[in-house]
C-alpha positions, 0 to 999 in steps of 0.5 A, a space after each residue: 571431532 565427530 562433525 569433522 569425521 562426518 564431513 571428511 567421510 562425506 567428501 571421501 564418499 562423493 565420486 564427483 570430488 575424486 582426484 584423478 588425472 585426465 585419462 582420455 585425449 578429449 579430457 586433455 584437450 578440454 583442459 588444454 583449451 580451458 587454460 589457453 582461453 583463460 590466459 592472456 594472449 594464449 600464454 598458457 597454450 599447451 598447459 594441462 595442469 597448474 602445480 604447486 607444493 607446500 610443507 605439511 607440518 608434522 611432529 618430529 618423527 622417531 628415528 627408529 621409524 624413519 631412519 634419518 630424522 634430519 631429512 624431515 626438517 625444512 631449513 626454508 620453513 624451520 619446521 619438520 614436515 612432509 613435502 606435498 604437491 598438487 595439480 589442478 586443471 583450468 577449473 581449479 579441480 584437483 587432478 593430482 595430489 601426492 605426499 612426495 618426500 620428506 621436508 628437507 627435499 626441495 619441491 622441484 625434485 
């Protein structure tokens, strides 16, 4: 576990690996242009991020901690978890990551 802890601490301490949304018009235009150039026939024109989600598996929470334990059960995956979503730019750099809802919630919500 020491190796894992040191690795995670190194990643967290590196500012080049920060997850951050674009903040300026220039940054948005760079991402927009990057997606457009990588896409076939400009089909990705206007895109500033690629979004996907996954279920982070967890142990069933205790009712006194979360209220409704059933909210954390995903019928699709048949497991308890947390709905996580992430977005990346045209260079596959993460620009957003969120633990957005209990597992029962559809990822389009």
